[in-house]
N, C-alpha and C positions, 0 to 999 in steps of 0.2 A: 840100852834108852826103850822106856815105854811110854806110847802113847794111847790112851783110849780109844774105844774102836769107835771108826766115824775122823778124826781123829787128824790132824798134820800138825808140822812143824817146818816153820822158813827159819834157815840155818845157814849161817857161815863159819867155811874151816877154818880153822887157827891151830894154832900151833899148843905143843903141851904150856911152853910160856905164856899163851894168848896174844904172842904175836902175829901181826901180819894182818892181811885181809883177804882172805882165799873166797875162794868160787861156793858162791851160794846155794843152796838146796832146799826144793822141799821134800821134805821126809813125811812118809806118807803111816799111817796106822797098821800098813802089812808092813813094816821096816824094810822101803826100797826108796833111793836115796834119785830126787831126778833131778838135774843140775839143770838152772834157770841163767838162761841166755844174758840176759840185760833186764833194767832198768824197767823198760815198756814192756817188757813180758810179767816179770814181776805185778806189776799197774794193771796189767788185763788181766793175770787171774786173783785181783783180790787182794794180793800178799800188802802186807805192811808196809813204811819206807825200810823200817831200820828189821835185817834179820838177827836171831839170838846169835850168839856166839858159841861153837858147841867143836872141840876137841877135833881134829883132821882123825885123827888114831882110831878114834869110835866111830867116823864118819867111814873111813875105810873098811872098817869089818860089816856096813851094810849092801846089800846089793846094788847094783845100779843099775836106773831105768833109764829109756832117752834123754835127752836134752828136749828138757821144755823151751821153742823158739816157735815165733813166728814161719817160718822157713818147712819146720820136722812138721807143722801145726796143718800144713797146707800141701803137703805131698799128696796125692791122688794115688789110690791101688787100682788092683783092675780086679787082685780078687782078694780074698782075704784067706791069710795066714791061719793053716792046721794045727790044731790045737797041740799040747804035749800030747 
């Protein structure tokens, strides 16, 4: 999967046969997938109403970031986590 620098893709996981409605993800140009919690979050992020179907076996190879949700966005931290 390739995305030009500064671009992202809004995708929905599908089986190889193309069936099912799977979890929706925002995939960034760095190759990280972020699960989208619900339609409200997708709307808040300015994502289109329909996600592009993508095969789950391909998405599964990408590293997973935190779920994008209102609850996760409203978590307050007392400290900043140290870098790697």
